C-alpha positions as CSV (number, residue, x, y, z in Angstrom):
1,X,34.8,18.9,7.8
2,X,34.2,15.6,5.6
3,X,34.6,12.4,7.7
4,X,37.2,11.1,5.4
5,X,39.8,14.1,5.9
6,X,39.4,14.2,9.7
7,X,42.3,12.4,10.5
8,X,44.5,14.2,8.0
9,X,44.8,17.3,10.1
10,X,45.9,15.5,13.4
11,X,49.4,14.4,13.4
12,X,49.8,11.3,15.6
13,X,52.2,11.0,18.2
14,X,54.7,8.2,18.5
15,X,53.4,5.5,20.9
16,X,50.0,3.9,20.6
17,X,47.0,4.7,22.8
18,X,46.1,2.1,25.3
19,X,43.1,-0.4,24.6
20,X,39.8,1.3,25.9
21,X,39.1,-1.5,28.3
22,X,42.5,-1.1,29.9
23,X,43.2,1.6,32.5
24,X,45.6,4.3,31.5
25,X,48.8,4.2,33.4
26,X,49.8,7.8,34.3
27,X,53.5,8.2,34.7
28,X,54.7,8.2,38.4
29,X,56.4,11.3,39.5
30,X,58.8,11.0,42.5
31,X,58.6,13.6,45.2
32,X,61.3,16.3,45.1
33,X,62.2,18.6,47.9
34,X,60.3,21.8,48.2
35,X,63.4,24.0,47.5
36,X,63.8,22.2,44.2
37,X,61.6,23.4,41.4
38,X,61.2,20.5,39.0
39,X,60.5,21.4,35.4
40,X,56.8,20.3,34.4
41,X,57.0,16.8,33.1
42,X,56.3,16.2,29.4
43,X,53.3,14.6,28.0
44,X,53.3,10.9,27.5
45,X,53.3,9.6,24.0
46,X,50.0,8.7,22.9
47,X,48.3,8.2,19.5
48,X,45.2,9.9,18.5
49,X,42.2,7.6,18.0
50,X,41.4,7.5,14.3
51,X,38.5,9.9,14.2
52,X,37.6,8.6,10.6
53,X,34.2,6.9,10.4
54,X,32.8,4.5,8.0
55,X,31.7,6.4,4.9
56,X,28.2,6.9,5.0
57,X,26.3,4.0,2.9
58,X,29.7,3.6,1.2
59,X,30.0,0.1,2.6
60,X,26.5,-0.7,1.6
61,X,26.8,-3.0,-1.3
62,X,24.1,-5.4,-1.9
63,X,23.7,-7.3,-5.1
64,X,20.5,-6.7,-6.7
65,X,20.0,-3.4,-5.4
66,X,20.6,-0.3,-7.5
67,X,22.2,3.0,-6.1
68,X,20.6,6.1,-6.7
69,X,23.1,8.7,-6.7
70,X,21.5,11.6,-8.6
71,X,22.4,15.0,-7.1
72,X,18.9,16.6,-6.9
73,X,16.9,16.0,-3.8
74,X,14.5,13.1,-3.5
75,X,11.2,14.2,-2.9
76,X,8.1,12.6,-1.5
77,X,6.2,13.0,-4.6
78,X,8.7,10.9,-6.5
79,X,8.7,8.2,-4.0
80,X,4.7,8.1,-4.0
81,X,4.8,8.0,-7.8
82,X,7.2,5.2,-7.6
83,X,4.5,3.4,-5.7
84,X,1.9,3.9,-8.1
85,X,4.0,2.6,-11.0
86,X,6.2,0.0,-9.6
87,X,5.1,-1.5,-6.1
88,X,4.6,-4.9,-6.5
89,X,1.7,-5.4,-3.8
90,X,-0.1,-2.5,-5.4
91,X,0.1,-4.1,-8.9
92,X,-1.1,-7.4,-7.3
93,X,-4.1,-5.6,-5.8
94,X,-4.8,-3.9,-9.3
95,X,-5.3,-7.3,-10.7
96,X,-8.7,-7.5,-9.0
97,X,-10.1,-5.4,-11.9
98,X,-8.9,-8.3,-14.2
99,X,-10.4,-10.8,-11.8
100,X,-13.8,-9.1,-11.6
101,X,-13.9,-8.7,-15.5
102,X,-13.3,-12.5,-15.8
103,X,-16.2,-13.2,-13.3
104,X,-18.4,-10.8,-15.3
105,X,-17.7,-12.6,-18.4
106,X,-18.4,-15.9,-16.8
107,X,-21.6,-14.5,-15.7
108,X,-22.6,-13.3,-19.3
109,X,-21.9,-17.2,-20.1
110,X,-25.6,-17.8,-19.1
111,X,-26.8,-15.7,-22.1
112,X,-24.6,-17.4,-24.8
113,X,-26.6,-18.7,-27.7
114,X,-26.6,-22.6,-27.4
115,X,-26.2,-24.7,-30.4
116,X,-27.3,-28.3,-30.5
117,X,-26.6,-31.1,-33.1
118,X,-27.3,-34.6,-33.3
119,X,-27.3,-37.4,-35.9
120,X,-28.7,-41.0,-35.8
121,X,-28.6,-43.8,-38.4
122,X,-30.5,-47.2,-37.9
123,X,-29.4,-49.7,-40.5
124,X,-29.9,-52.5,-41.2
125,X,-32.7,-53.5,-39.1
126,X,-36.4,-53.7,-39.4
127,X,-37.0,-50.1,-39.9
128,X,-34.0,-48.6,-41.6
129,X,-34.0,-44.7,-41.1
130,X,-31.7,-41.7,-40.8
131,X,-32.3,-38.7,-38.6
132,X,-30.5,-35.4,-38.0
133,X,-31.2,-32.4,-35.6
134,X,-29.9,-29.0,-35.3
135,X,-31.0,-26.4,-32.9
136,X,-30.4,-22.9,-31.3
137,X,-31.6,-21.5,-28.1
138,X,-31.2,-18.0,-26.8
139,X,-32.0,-16.7,-23.2
140,X,-32.6,-12.9,-23.3
141,X,-31.9,-10.2,-20.6
142,X,-35.2,-8.7,-20.9
143,X,-38.4,-10.1,-19.5
144,X,-36.6,-13.4,-19.0
145,X,-37.5,-14.8,-22.3
146,X,-36.0,-17.7,-24.1
147,X,-36.1,-18.3,-27.8
148,X,-35.5,-21.6,-29.6
149,X,-35.6,-22.8,-33.1
150,X,-34.1,-25.5,-35.4
151,X,-34.4,-27.9,-38.2
152,X,-34.6,-31.7,-38.4
153,X,-34.7,-34.3,-41.0
154,X,-36.0,-37.9,-40.6
155,X,-35.8,-40.2,-43.8
156,X,-36.7,-44.0,-44.0
157,X,-39.1,-46.4,-42.4
158,X,-40.5,-45.7,-39.1
159,X,-42.7,-47.9,-36.8
160,X,-46.1,-46.3,-36.3
161,X,-45.4,-45.3,-32.8
162,X,-42.5,-43.1,-34.2
163,X,-44.1,-41.6,-37.2
164,X,-43.5,-38.2,-35.9
165,X,-39.8,-38.4,-36.6
166,X,-40.5,-38.7,-40.2
167,X,-40.1,-35.4,-42.2
168,X,-40.6,-34.1,-46.0
169,X,-37.8,-34.3,-48.4
170,X,-36.6,-30.8,-47.1
171,X,-36.9,-31.4,-43.4
172,X,-39.1,-29.7,-40.8
173,X,-38.5,-26.2,-39.5
174,X,-39.4,-25.2,-36.0
175,X,-39.4,-22.2,-33.6
176,X,-40.7,-21.0,-30.4
177,X,-40.6,-18.6,-27.5
178,X,-40.9,-19.2,-23.7
179,X,-42.3,-16.3,-21.6
180,X,-42.4,-16.3,-17.8
181,X,-45.3,-14.5,-16.5
182,X,-44.8,-14.4,-12.9
183,X,-41.6,-16.0,-11.4
184,X,-38.4,-15.1,-13.3
185,X,-40.1,-12.3,-15.1
186,X,-38.3,-9.4,-13.6
187,X,-35.2,-11.1,-12.5
188,X,-33.8,-14.8,-12.5
189,X,-30.6,-16.4,-11.3
190,X,-28.7,-15.5,-14.4
191,X,-29.7,-12.0,-14.6
192,X,-28.9,-11.6,-10.7
193,X,-25.3,-13.2,-11.2
194,X,-24.7,-10.9,-14.2
195,X,-25.7,-7.7,-12.0
196,X,-23.6,-8.8,-9.1
197,X,-20.7,-9.4,-11.3
198,X,-21.1,-5.9,-12.7
199,X,-21.0,-4.6,-9.1
200,X,-17.9,-6.8,-8.5
201,X,-16.1,-4.8,-11.2
202,X,-17.0,-1.5,-9.4
203,X,-16.1,-3.0,-6.0
204,X,-12.6,-3.5,-7.1
205,X,-12.0,0.2,-7.2
206,X,-12.3,0.9,-3.5
207,X,-10.3,-2.2,-2.6
208,X,-7.5,-1.0,-4.8
209,X,-7.9,2.8,-3.5
210,X,-7.8,1.5,0.0
211,X,-4.6,-0.5,-0.5
212,X,-3.0,2.7,-2.5
213,X,-3.6,4.8,0.6
214,X,-2.1,2.1,2.8
215,X,1.0,1.6,0.5
216,X,1.4,5.4,0.0
217,X,1.3,6.1,3.9
218,X,3.8,3.5,4.5
219,X,6.1,5.0,1.9
220,X,5.6,8.5,3.5
221,X,6.6,7.3,6.7
222,X,9.6,5.5,5.3
223,X,10.6,8.6,3.5
224,X,10.4,10.8,6.5
225,X,12.5,8.2,8.6
226,X,15.1,8.3,5.8
227,X,15.2,12.1,5.6
228,X,15.6,12.2,9.7
229,X,18.3,9.5,9.6
230,X,20.5,11.7,7.6
231,X,20.0,14.7,9.9
232,X,20.8,12.5,12.8
233,X,24.1,11.3,11.0
234,X,24.8,14.9,10.6
235,X,24.3,15.7,14.3
236,X,26.7,12.8,15.2
237,X,29.2,14.2,13.0
238,X,29.1,17.6,14.5
239,X,29.4,16.4,17.9
240,X,32.4,14.3,16.8
241,X,34.0,17.3,15.1
242,X,33.8,19.3,18.2
243,X,36.2,16.6,20.0
244,X,38.5,16.6,16.9
245,X,38.9,20.2,16.9
246,X,39.6,20.5,20.8
247,X,42.1,17.6,20.6
248,X,44.1,19.9,18.5
249,X,43.9,22.7,21.2
250,X,44.5,20.2,24.0
251,X,47.8,19.0,22.2
252,X,49.2,22.5,22.3
253,X,48.4,23.1,25.8
254,X,49.6,19.8,27.2
255,X,53.1,20.5,25.3
256,X,53.1,23.9,26.7
257,X,52.4,22.4,30.2
258,X,49.1,24.6,30.5
259,X,46.9,21.5,31.2
260,X,47.5,18.1,32.4
261,X,47.8,15.3,30.0
262,X,44.7,13.4,31.4
263,X,42.5,16.2,29.9
264,X,43.8,15.3,26.3
265,X,43.4,11.4,27.2
266,X,39.7,12.3,28.4
267,X,39.1,14.0,25.1
268,X,40.5,11.0,23.1
269,X,38.0,8.9,24.9
270,X,35.2,11.2,23.7
271,X,36.6,10.8,20.1
272,X,36.6,7.1,20.3
273,X,32.7,7.3,21.6
274,X,31.6,9.8,19.2
275,X,33.1,7.7,16.5
276,X,30.9,4.9,17.5
277,X,27.9,7.3,17.3
278,X,28.7,8.1,13.7
279,X,28.9,4.3,12.9
280,X,25.5,3.8,14.7
281,X,23.9,6.8,12.9
282,X,25.5,5.5,9.6
283,X,23.7,2.0,10.3
284,X,20.5,4.0,10.9
285,X,21.2,5.7,7.3
286,X,21.5,2.5,5.6
287,X,18.6,0.8,7.4
288,X,16.2,3.6,6.4
289,X,17.6,3.5,2.9
290,X,17.0,-0.1,2.6
291,X,13.4,0.3,4.0
292,X,12.7,3.0,1.7
293,X,13.9,0.8,-1.4
294,X,10.9,-1.1,-1.0
295,X,8.9,1.8,-2.3
296,X,11.6,3.9,-4.1
297,X,12.4,1.8,-7.4
298,X,14.0,2.3,-10.8
299,X,12.4,2.3,-14.3
300,X,12.7,-1.5,-14.2
301,X,10.7,-1.9,-10.9
302,X,14.0,-2.9,-9.0
303,X,14.6,-1.4,-5.4
304,X,16.5,1.6,-5.5
305,X,19.2,2.7,-2.6
306,X,19.0,6.3,-2.2
307,X,22.3,7.7,-1.1
308,X,23.0,10.8,1.2
309,X,23.4,13.0,-1.6
310,X,19.8,12.9,-2.2
311,X,18.8,13.9,1.2
312,X,17.4,17.3,2.1
313,X,16.8,18.9,5.7
314,X,13.4,18.0,7.1
315,X,11.2,21.2,6.7
316,X,10.2,22.9,9.9
317,X,6.6,22.1,11.2
318,X,3.9,24.5,10.3
319,X,1.1,25.4,12.8
320,X,-2.0,23.6,11.5
321,X,-4.8,26.0,10.7
322,X,-8.1,25.7,12.6
323,X,-10.0,25.1,9.4
324,X,-7.9,22.1,8.5
325,X,-9.6,19.5,10.6
326,X,-12.9,20.3,9.0
327,X,-11.5,20.0,5.5
328,X,-9.9,16.9,6.1
329,X,-13.0,15.5,7.7
330,X,-15.4,16.6,4.9
331,X,-13.0,15.0,2.3
332,X,-12.8,11.8,4.2
333,X,-16.7,11.3,4.6
334,X,-17.2,12.1,1.0
335,X,-14.2,9.9,-0.6
336,X,-13.1,7.3,1.8
337,X,-13.3,3.8,0.1
338,X,-14.7,2.1,3.0
339,X,-18.2,3.9,2.2
340,X,-17.9,3.0,-1.5
341,X,-17.2,-0.6,-0.6
342,X,-19.9,-1.0,1.9
343,X,-22.3,0.8,-0.5
344,X,-21.6,-1.6,-3.4
345,X,-21.9,-4.7,-1.1
346,X,-25.2,-3.2,0.0
347,X,-26.3,-3.2,-3.7
348,X,-25.3,-6.7,-4.3
349,X,-27.6,-7.9,-1.3
350,X,-30.2,-5.8,-2.9
351,X,-30.0,-7.7,-5.9
352,X,-29.9,-10.9,-4.1
353,X,-33.0,-9.8,-2.3
354,X,-34.9,-9.1,-5.1
355,X,-34.2,-12.5,-6.5
356,X,-35.2,-14.0,-3.4
357,X,-38.5,-12.4,-3.3
358,X,-38.9,-13.5,-7.0
359,X,-38.4,-17.0,-5.8
360,X,-41.5,-16.9,-3.8
361,X,-43.7,-16.2,-6.7
362,X,-45.3,-19.1,-8.7
363,X,-43.6,-20.3,-11.8
364,X,-46.1,-19.6,-14.6
365,X,-44.6,-20.0,-17.9
366,X,-46.3,-19.5,-21.4
367,X,-44.8,-21.0,-24.3
368,X,-45.6,-20.7,-28.2
369,X,-44.3,-23.4,-30.5
370,X,-44.7,-23.7,-34.3
371,X,-43.3,-26.1,-36.9
372,X,-43.5,-26.6,-40.5
373,X,-42.4,-29.4,-43.0
374,X,-40.9,-28.4,-46.3
375,X,-39.5,-29.7,-49.6
376,X,-40.8,-32.2,-52.1
377,X,-42.2,-35.4,-51.2
378,X,-45.0,-33.7,-48.9
379,X,-48.0,-35.9,-48.3
380,X,-51.3,-34.1,-48.1
381,X,-52.6,-36.9,-46.2
382,X,-53.8,-36.1,-42.7
383,X,-53.0,-38.0,-39.8
384,X,-49.8,-39.7,-38.8
385,X,-48.9,-40.2,-42.5
386,X,-49.3,-36.7,-43.4
387,X,-46.0,-34.8,-44.4
388,X,-47.4,-31.5,-44.7
389,X,-47.8,-30.5,-41.0
390,X,-48.0,-27.0,-40.1
391,X,-48.5,-26.8,-36.2
392,X,-48.9,-23.7,-33.9
393,X,-49.0,-24.9,-30.2
394,X,-49.7,-22.6,-27.2
395,X,-49.1,-23.9,-23.6
396,X,-49.2,-22.5,-20.1
397,X,-47.2,-24.1,-17.2
398,X,-47.8,-23.6,-13.5
399,X,-45.5,-25.0,-10.7
400,X,-45.0,-23.6,-7.0
401,X,-44.0,-25.3,-3.8
402,X,-46.6,-24.9,-1.4
403,X,-44.6,-23.6,1.7
404,X,-42.0,-21.8,-0.3
405,X,-39.6,-22.1,2.8
406,X,-36.4,-21.9,0.9
407,X,-37.3,-18.4,-0.8
408,X,-38.6,-17.2,2.7
409,X,-35.6,-18.1,4.5
410,X,-33.2,-16.6,2.0
411,X,-35.3,-13.3,2.2
412,X,-35.0,-13.5,6.2
413,X,-31.1,-13.9,5.8
414,X,-30.7,-11.2,3.3
415,X,-33.0,-8.8,5.6
416,X,-30.5,-9.4,8.5
417,X,-27.4,-9.1,6.2
418,X,-28.5,-5.8,5.1
419,X,-29.1,-4.5,8.6
420,X,-25.5,-5.6,9.1
421,X,-24.3,-3.4,6.3
422,X,-26.2,-0.5,7.6
423,X,-24.6,-0.9,11.0
424,X,-21.2,-1.5,9.4
425,X,-21.7,2.0,7.5
426,X,-22.6,3.8,10.7
427,X,-19.4,2.2,12.2
428,X,-17.4,3.1,9.3
429,X,-18.5,6.7,9.6
430,X,-17.7,6.9,13.4
431,X,-14.3,5.2,12.9
432,X,-13.2,7.5,10.0
433,X,-14.2,10.6,12.0
434,X,-12.1,9.1,15.0
435,X,-9.1,8.5,12.4
436,X,-9.3,11.9,11.2
437,X,-9.5,13.6,14.7
438,X,-6.5,11.2,16.1
439,X,-4.5,12.2,13.0
440,X,-5.1,15.8,13.5
441,X,-4.6,15.9,17.2
442,X,-1.2,14.0,16.6
443,X,-0.4,16.6,14.1
444,X,-1.3,19.5,16.6
445,X,0.6,17.9,19.5
446,X,3.7,17.2,17.3
447,X,3.8,20.9,16.2
448,X,3.8,21.8,20.0
449,X,6.4,19.1,20.9
450,X,8.6,20.3,18.3
451,X,8.4,23.9,19.4
452,X,9.6,22.7,22.9
453,X,12.3,20.6,21.5
454,X,13.6,23.4,19.4
455,X,13.6,25.8,22.5
456,X,15.5,22.9,24.4
457,X,18.0,22.9,21.5
458,X,18.6,26.7,21.1
459,X,19.2,26.7,25.0
460,X,21.4,23.5,24.9
461,X,23.3,25.1,22.0
462,X,24.1,28.3,24.0
463,X,25.0,26.4,27.2
464,X,27.7,24.1,24.9
465,X,29.0,27.3,23.2
466,X,29.6,29.0,26.5
467,X,31.2,26.2,28.1
468,X,33.6,25.7,25.0
469,X,34.6,29.4,25.5
470,X,35.2,28.9,29.2
471,X,37.4,25.9,28.4
472,X,39.4,28.2,25.9
473,X,39.8,30.8,28.6
474,X,41.0,28.1,31.2
475,X,37.9,28.5,33.4
476,X,36.4,24.9,32.5
477,X,37.5,21.2,31.7
478,X,36.7,18.6,29.5
479,X,34.4,16.7,31.6
480,X,32.1,19.7,31.8
481,X,32.5,20.5,27.9
482,X,31.5,17.0,27.3
483,X,28.5,17.0,29.5
484,X,27.1,20.1,27.7
485,X,28.0,18.9,24.2
486,X,26.2,15.8,24.9
487,X,23.2,17.5,26.1
488,X,23.2,19.4,23.1
489,X,23.6,16.3,20.7
490,X,20.5,14.8,22.6
491,X,18.5,18.0,21.9
492,X,19.8,18.1,18.3
493,X,18.6,14.3,17.9
494,X,15.3,15.1,19.5
495,X,14.6,18.2,17.6
496,X,15.1,16.2,14.5
497,X,12.8,13.5,15.6
498,X,10.1,15.9,16.5
499,X,10.4,17.5,12.9
500,X,10.2,13.9,11.3
501,X,7.2,12.8,13.4
502,X,5.2,16.1,12.6
503,X,5.5,15.2,8.8
504,X,4.8,11.5,9.6
505,X,1.4,12.8,11.0
506,X,0.8,15.2,8.3
507,X,1.2,12.2,5.9
508,X,-1.3,10.1,8.1
509,X,-4.0,13.0,7.9
510,X,-3.3,13.1,4.2
511,X,-3.9,9.3,4.2
512,X,-6.9,9.6,6.2
513,X,-8.7,12.3,4.0
514,X,-7.7,10.5,0.9
515,X,-5.6,13.4,-0.4
516,X,-2.2,11.6,-0.2
517,X,-0.7,11.1,-3.6
518,X,2.0,12.4,-5.8
519,X,0.1,15.1,-7.3
520,X,-1.1,16.4,-4.1
521,X,0.7,19.7,-2.8
522,X,0.2,18.7,1.0
523,X,-2.0,20.0,3.7
524,X,0.7,22.4,4.8
525,X,3.3,24.7,3.1
526,X,6.8,23.5,3.9
527,X,8.9,26.0,5.9
528,X,12.4,26.5,5.1
529,X,14.7,24.9,7.5
530,X,17.2,27.3,9.0
531,X,20.8,26.1,10.2
532,X,20.4,24.5,13.5
533,X,23.9,23.8,14.2
């Protein structure tokens, strides 16, 4: 019977029911002689407590939250897809790709083509001259080589000690190449930074994947909590309906004098108490819907409050197969993002170690430089006055710190850091194995716990049904029926919680082995839930 129509089937009696906190005053019946048979006293006038609870989630109207009242059931895949598409924290973590790409672009700046220009005019003065200089330099990613070239002009009068600044009418062209022969040949700071920035792009993916699994796991747990809250609400509705239906029967019996009026008053107390249970269960539904709205969002990304019309019964647990643990462990050891993250961090340290080893080498650089004057006005004279200069120069430069403590200290540090990464990889393997074991153990125990909870529910339902039948036949009372129904209600709630916790554990196991996602069919087939009422 819907909550909104419960009170319509119960006609209230003339006078109001006393307050719950005040004792109920029973009518005082004067003693009569034994020979006088007094007619049974009529029932006192009482009003039935309004059994109608607050409509489920109807009172929850929060500005800024949209209501999801679509009739089709809300599936876990729909919630997980919403997390992938609209969850703000996951979108924030996904910006790591852009951050890493920006760092890579910054690292590539070391290989930019450098353009240099300068102009100088000296006039008036003892030596009036005009000079300009244009140059290009480019560092290559192969062999650590650097090429440079340029063009300059120098016109006017120059002192004898600066005659090298003077050029022919068309200026002077120059070009050259610097080649490292030992240090910085295989790697240098610029190439090491570029390689590490490239690894940072790859490192963003396991970071995003770890966050994705965490957020989806939280979304799945919120989803099953929301589904369970709906079933607990239904259980509270059922126990309330028992008391309401019984009140109709007791009213007739009280009017006929078959039972004492205190029986109906006791049942009225149950109606008030169970109305409170419905209100509390409704609060649980609202709270679960609010929690779920953090993950369940509309097309615009706004939190979406799923109404009870979208709920479906939580499926029955399915016994985990013996192969499920090994399958989950194999997937986890092969695909967990922790391994990828640590492996990429190890590669970054290997790049840094290679650069540190490079720093222990002597700096031996070879350089080839050539320049040529061009244009009219070239003087064939040799010496400082000659303007037909054609120069080819080769040089060799050597430099090395004697102790090389800076480079050797870095090598020592990096060797220790690599050992740390190796130990962390071993720990991650042990930790992930333990996490999968724990999730599978929880899944197994949750199945067994639900089996016991289901047996208790079946027995409690049989006892409650039998006690209500005894009451109908006049062999029991409201107190005993109330106790039986309360035991059945507690068993009902426990069975719902056991089912909910089983599928939470299933989601935890799927998160542990990286198979949790909107496209994943799940580790276990969902059984059809029978009527547990």
